[in-house]
C-alpha positions as CSV (number, residue, x, y, z in Angstrom):
1,X,68.9,151.6,61.4
2,X,72.2,151.7,59.6
3,X,73.8,148.5,58.3
4,X,77.4,149.2,57.5
5,X,79.3,146.8,55.2
6,X,83.1,147.2,55.1
7,X,84.6,145.9,51.9
8,X,82.9,145.5,48.5
9,X,84.6,142.4,47.1
10,X,82.7,139.2,46.3
11,X,81.3,139.0,49.9
12,X,80.5,142.6,50.6
13,X,79.0,143.5,47.2
14,X,76.8,140.4,47.1
15,X,75.6,141.1,50.7
16,X,74.7,144.7,49.9
17,X,72.8,143.8,46.8
18,X,71.0,140.8,48.3
19,X,70.0,142.7,51.5
20,X,68.7,145.6,49.4
21,X,66.6,143.1,47.5
22,X,65.2,141.5,50.7
23,X,64.4,144.9,52.4
24,X,62.6,146.3,49.4
25,X,62.0,149.8,48.2
26,X,60.1,151.2,51.2
27,X,62.6,150.1,53.9
28,X,63.5,152.7,56.6
29,X,66.9,151.0,57.0
30,X,70.1,152.3,55.5
31,X,72.7,150.1,53.8
32,X,76.1,151.8,53.7
33,X,78.8,150.0,51.6
34,X,82.5,151.2,52.2
35,X,85.5,150.3,50.0
36,X,88.8,151.8,49.2
37,X,88.4,151.5,45.5
38,X,85.7,152.9,43.2
39,X,85.6,149.6,41.3
40,X,84.5,146.1,42.2
41,X,87.6,144.0,41.5
42,X,87.3,140.5,40.1
43,X,90.1,138.9,42.1
44,X,89.7,135.5,40.4
45,X,90.7,137.1,37.0
46,X,93.8,139.0,38.1
47,X,96.2,136.4,36.8
48,X,94.7,137.0,33.3
49,X,95.3,140.8,33.7
50,X,98.9,140.0,34.8
51,X,99.5,138.0,31.7
52,X,97.7,140.6,29.4
53,X,95.2,137.9,28.5
54,X,92.4,140.3,29.3
55,X,92.4,144.2,29.7
56,X,92.2,145.6,33.2
57,X,88.7,146.9,32.6
58,X,87.5,143.3,32.2
59,X,88.5,142.6,35.8
60,X,86.9,145.5,37.5
61,X,83.4,147.0,37.5
62,X,82.5,150.5,38.6
63,X,80.3,150.5,41.7
64,X,78.2,153.1,40.0
65,X,77.2,150.4,37.6
66,X,77.2,147.4,40.1
67,X,74.8,149.3,42.4
68,X,72.7,151.0,39.8
69,X,69.0,150.8,40.7
70,X,69.6,149.8,44.3
71,X,69.2,151.9,47.5
72,X,72.7,151.0,48.7
73,X,74.8,154.1,49.6
74,X,78.4,153.7,48.5
75,X,81.3,155.5,50.3
76,X,84.8,155.3,48.9
77,X,87.3,155.4,51.9
78,X,90.0,153.3,53.5
79,X,89.0,151.8,56.8
80,X,91.7,152.4,59.4
81,X,90.0,151.2,62.7
82,X,86.9,149.6,64.1
83,X,85.7,150.5,67.7
84,X,83.2,147.9,68.7
85,X,82.6,149.5,72.1
86,X,81.4,152.8,70.7
87,X,80.1,151.3,67.4
88,X,82.2,153.6,65.3
89,X,84.3,153.0,62.2
90,X,87.3,155.3,61.4
91,X,88.2,156.0,57.8
92,X,90.7,158.4,56.3
93,X,90.6,161.0,59.2
94,X,86.8,160.8,59.7
95,X,84.4,158.4,61.3
96,X,80.8,157.2,61.3
97,X,78.6,155.1,63.4
98,X,76.7,151.9,62.8
99,X,73.9,149.8,64.2
100,X,75.0,146.6,62.5
101,X,78.5,146.1,61.2
102,X,79.6,143.5,58.7
103,X,83.3,143.1,58.0
104,X,84.1,141.8,54.5
105,X,87.4,143.6,53.8
106,X,89.0,140.7,52.0
107,X,92.5,139.4,52.5
108,X,95.9,141.1,52.0
109,X,99.1,139.5,50.8
110,X,100.5,137.6,53.7
111,X,103.8,138.9,55.2
112,X,106.0,135.8,55.1
113,X,108.9,137.2,57.1
114,X,111.3,136.1,54.4
115,X,114.1,138.5,53.7
116,X,113.5,140.6,50.6
117,X,110.0,139.4,49.8
118,X,108.3,142.8,50.3
119,X,111.0,144.7,48.4
120,X,111.8,142.3,45.5
121,X,108.7,140.2,44.8
122,X,105.5,141.4,43.1
123,X,102.2,140.6,44.8
124,X,98.9,140.0,43.0
125,X,95.9,141.1,45.2
126,X,94.4,143.9,43.1
127,X,94.1,145.2,39.5
128,X,96.8,147.8,39.9
129,X,99.3,145.1,41.0
130,X,98.3,142.9,38.1
131,X,98.9,145.7,35.6
132,X,102.3,146.4,37.2
133,X,103.2,142.7,36.9
134,X,102.1,142.6,33.2
135,X,104.3,145.7,32.4
136,X,107.2,144.3,34.3
137,X,107.1,141.0,32.3
138,X,107.1,143.0,29.1
139,X,110.1,145.1,30.1
140,X,112.0,142.0,31.0
141,X,111.6,140.5,27.5
142,X,112.7,143.8,26.0
143,X,115.8,143.8,28.2
144,X,116.5,140.3,27.1
145,X,116.4,141.3,23.5
146,X,118.9,144.1,24.2
147,X,121.3,142.0,26.4
148,X,124.5,140.6,24.7
149,X,125.3,138.1,27.5
150,X,123.5,134.8,27.3
151,X,123.2,134.4,31.1
152,X,121.6,137.8,31.4
153,X,119.2,137.1,28.6
154,X,118.1,133.8,30.3
155,X,117.6,135.6,33.6
156,X,115.4,138.2,32.1
157,X,113.3,135.5,30.5
158,X,112.9,133.6,33.8
159,X,109.8,134.0,36.0
160,X,109.6,132.6,39.5
161,X,106.3,132.3,41.3
162,X,106.5,131.7,45.0
163,X,103.5,129.9,46.3
164,X,101.6,126.9,44.8
165,X,98.1,127.7,45.9
166,X,95.3,128.7,43.5
167,X,96.8,132.1,42.7
168,X,100.2,130.7,42.0
169,X,99.0,127.8,39.9
170,X,96.8,130.0,37.7
171,X,99.4,132.7,37.3
172,X,102.1,130.1,36.3
173,X,99.9,128.8,33.5
174,X,99.1,132.3,32.2
175,X,102.6,133.6,32.5
176,X,103.9,130.6,30.5
177,X,101.6,131.5,27.6
178,X,102.4,135.2,27.8
179,X,106.2,134.7,27.8
180,X,106.0,132.3,24.9
181,X,104.1,134.9,22.9
182,X,106.5,137.7,23.8
183,X,109.6,135.6,22.9
184,X,108.0,134.9,19.5
185,X,107.0,138.6,19.0
186,X,110.6,139.8,19.7
187,X,112.1,136.9,17.6
188,X,114.3,135.7,20.4
189,X,116.1,132.4,20.0
190,X,116.0,131.6,23.7
191,X,113.0,130.0,25.5
192,X,111.3,131.5,28.5
193,X,111.3,129.7,31.8
194,X,108.6,129.7,34.4
195,X,109.2,128.1,37.9
196,X,106.5,127.5,40.5
197,X,108.0,127.2,44.0
198,X,106.0,125.5,46.8
199,X,107.3,124.6,50.3
200,X,104.7,121.9,50.8
201,X,104.7,118.4,49.3
202,X,101.8,119.2,46.9
203,X,100.3,122.0,44.9
204,X,96.9,123.5,45.9
205,X,97.0,122.7,49.6
206,X,93.5,122.1,50.9
207,X,92.2,120.6,47.6
208,X,92.1,116.8,47.0
209,X,95.4,115.1,46.1
210,X,94.0,114.0,42.7
211,X,93.3,117.7,41.8
212,X,96.9,118.7,42.8
213,X,98.4,115.9,40.8
214,X,96.3,116.7,37.7
215,X,97.2,120.4,37.9
216,X,100.9,119.6,38.3
217,X,100.7,117.2,35.3
218,X,99.1,119.9,33.1
219,X,101.6,122.5,34.1
220,X,104.5,120.1,33.4
221,X,103.0,119.5,29.9
222,X,103.0,123.2,29.3
223,X,106.7,123.4,30.3
224,X,106.3,125.0,33.8
225,X,108.9,123.7,36.3
226,X,107.2,122.8,39.6
227,X,109.4,122.6,42.7
228,X,107.8,121.0,45.7
229,X,109.3,120.9,49.2
230,X,111.4,123.9,48.2
231,X,111.0,126.6,50.8
232,X,112.4,130.0,49.9
233,X,115.2,131.4,52.2
234,X,115.6,134.9,50.7
235,X,114.7,137.1,47.8
236,X,117.2,139.6,46.4
237,X,116.9,141.8,43.3
238,X,116.8,139.4,40.4
239,X,117.5,136.3,42.5
240,X,115.6,133.7,44.6
241,X,117.6,131.6,47.1
242,X,116.0,128.3,48.2
243,X,116.6,126.8,51.6
244,X,118.7,124.1,49.9
245,X,121.2,126.9,48.9
246,X,120.2,126.9,45.2
247,X,120.1,130.3,43.6
248,X,117.7,131.1,40.7
249,X,118.4,134.2,38.6
250,X,115.0,135.6,37.6
251,X,113.9,138.9,36.0
252,X,110.4,138.4,37.3
253,X,109.6,137.2,40.9
254,X,105.9,137.0,41.9
255,X,104.6,136.5,45.4
256,X,101.5,134.2,45.7
257,X,102.2,132.9,49.2
258,X,98.7,133.3,50.7
259,X,96.7,136.0,52.4
260,X,96.0,137.3,55.8
261,X,93.4,139.6,57.3
262,X,94.0,143.4,57.7
263,X,95.7,144.2,61.0
264,X,92.8,146.4,62.1
265,X,90.7,143.3,62.9
266,X,93.2,142.1,65.6
267,X,93.5,145.7,66.8
268,X,89.8,145.9,67.4
269,X,90.2,143.7,70.5
270,X,87.8,141.1,69.3
271,X,88.8,137.4,68.9
272,X,91.0,136.6,65.8
273,X,92.9,133.5,64.8
274,X,96.7,133.3,64.1
275,X,96.2,134.8,60.6
276,X,94.3,137.8,62.1
277,X,90.9,136.6,60.8
278,X,87.7,137.2,62.7
279,X,86.6,134.1,64.7
280,X,82.9,133.8,63.9
281,X,80.3,131.4,65.1
282,X,77.9,129.2,63.1
283,X,75.7,132.3,62.6
284,X,78.6,134.4,61.2
285,X,78.5,136.5,64.3
286,X,81.8,138.0,65.5
287,X,82.3,137.5,69.2
288,X,78.7,136.2,69.4
289,X,77.4,139.8,69.1
290,X,74.1,140.3,67.2
291,X,75.4,143.6,65.8
292,X,78.8,142.4,64.5
293,X,79.4,139.9,61.7
294,X,82.2,138.9,59.4
295,X,82.2,137.1,56.0
296,X,84.6,136.1,53.2
297,X,88.4,136.0,53.5
298,X,88.5,137.8,56.8
299,X,86.5,135.3,58.8
300,X,87.5,132.0,60.3
301,X,84.5,129.7,60.4
302,X,84.3,125.9,61.1
303,X,82.3,123.6,58.9
304,X,81.1,121.5,61.8
305,X,79.9,118.7,59.5
306,X,83.3,118.4,57.8
307,X,85.2,119.2,61.0
308,X,87.5,121.7,59.2
309,X,87.6,125.4,58.5
310,X,85.6,126.7,55.5
311,X,88.0,127.5,52.7
312,X,88.5,131.1,51.7
313,X,87.2,131.1,48.1
314,X,85.0,133.4,46.1
315,X,82.3,130.8,46.0
316,X,82.1,130.4,49.7
317,X,82.2,134.2,50.2
318,X,79.2,134.6,47.9
319,X,77.4,131.8,49.8
320,X,78.0,133.5,53.1
321,X,76.9,136.8,51.8
322,X,73.6,135.4,50.5
323,X,73.0,133.6,53.8
324,X,73.8,136.6,55.9
325,X,71.5,138.9,53.8
326,X,68.6,136.6,54.7
327,X,69.6,136.4,58.3
328,X,69.9,140.2,58.6
329,X,66.5,140.6,57.0
330,X,65.0,138.3,59.6
331,X,66.9,140.1,62.4
332,X,65.5,143.5,61.2
333,X,62.0,141.9,61.3
334,X,62.5,140.9,64.9
335,X,63.0,137.3,64.1
336,X,65.9,134.9,64.9
337,X,68.9,134.6,62.6
338,X,69.7,131.3,60.8
339,X,72.6,129.0,61.2
340,X,75.1,129.0,58.3
341,X,75.7,125.6,56.8
342,X,78.2,125.7,53.9
343,X,77.3,123.9,50.8
344,X,79.9,122.1,48.6
345,X,81.4,124.7,46.2
346,X,83.2,123.7,43.0
347,X,86.8,125.0,42.6
348,X,87.6,125.8,39.0
349,X,91.2,126.8,38.0
350,X,92.5,127.9,34.6
351,X,95.9,126.6,33.7
352,X,96.9,128.9,30.8
353,X,94.6,130.0,28.0
354,X,93.6,126.5,26.9
355,X,93.6,124.3,30.0
356,X,91.6,124.1,33.2
357,X,90.6,121.8,36.0
358,X,87.3,121.7,37.9
359,X,87.2,120.1,41.4
360,X,83.7,118.9,42.3
361,X,84.1,117.1,45.6
362,X,86.4,114.2,44.9
363,X,85.8,114.4,41.1
364,X,88.3,116.3,39.0
365,X,87.5,117.3,35.5
366,X,90.0,118.6,33.0
367,X,90.0,119.7,29.4
368,X,87.2,121.3,27.4
369,X,84.6,120.6,30.1
370,X,86.5,122.3,32.8
371,X,87.4,125.2,30.6
372,X,83.7,125.6,29.7
373,X,82.7,125.6,33.4
374,X,85.3,128.2,34.2
375,X,84.0,130.4,31.3
376,X,80.4,130.0,32.4
377,X,81.2,130.8,36.0
378,X,82.8,134.0,35.0
379,X,80.0,135.0,32.7
380,X,77.3,134.2,35.2
381,X,78.8,136.3,38.0
382,X,79.8,139.2,35.8
383,X,76.5,139.3,34.1
384,X,74.7,139.5,37.4
385,X,76.9,142.4,38.6
386,X,77.0,144.3,35.4
387,X,73.3,144.0,34.7
């Protein structure tokens, strides 16, 4: 029997490794893992790559290393379509069949519909985009040094981040530190400016208010300008226009306005929500089929105890993967699968190189303790994958 896993991010890779461990060395079943990249990308570290805090290699791990010693078959390809009726997956002009399919493709940068976003704002969803953003920021500082007009210099030294979720908040802190260092390196008299634009009335929607307030307080102490209730009307080359009519000249414009599922999920004909995510039941089954599952950012699942959707975080993706690995093991043994009950997962955010907050339920930690927790969470996961 072939178990096909589409996507090898936090959810897909964890599932493949855990299921391989459950099935053991003498299993007759095949685990096929498909991903467009040849590297496992550490999405939660991309803001550090974008600010040149860490090199790109620190945020990606070759699958040849991550799957070393396992019986998982890896296939590098871009998935273009899923046909549930024939149990076929289409990739790059060829196709293959499956007995059990798990969709874990991860999210893509959401299309906001705002004029000029796609053409003039830099997204941050993979390592290549992070490297592109880092190089762009460096070029802007070089251009500021060469410019003779003060207004043009200020624009080159201004970075606007659209979206005050986890990605935007972490990127704002890192870019502030990076721009400060570049300004000092090039001996510029002007100061860099970082603005974080959010249309809602708080940062970090979905997290407790005390966490949002603490993050905003730390960013303000760093010198990041936070604009709440400030929807963006349009983005032009070097300029962001707010709904209020205010125009902000900026050499760097980054898009961190959320994610959506790949279109191929909705095109499969199976139920999806308004973000295109697979609607799964309490057993992580898609459309209640025992041969189709979805986990991670691409699935919409309710936490029935909390009465709210499970948040799309790396911690919950790993939780779902470990749970599904055990359920699939039981299914392949002819036993019933197990209901998924999400456990509380801490959310730890870095705010520049020296600050962080850790959200543990209603408790928010900041300072050295939070920074240590962030470092330990990185080390623990990366050590398990690189081992």
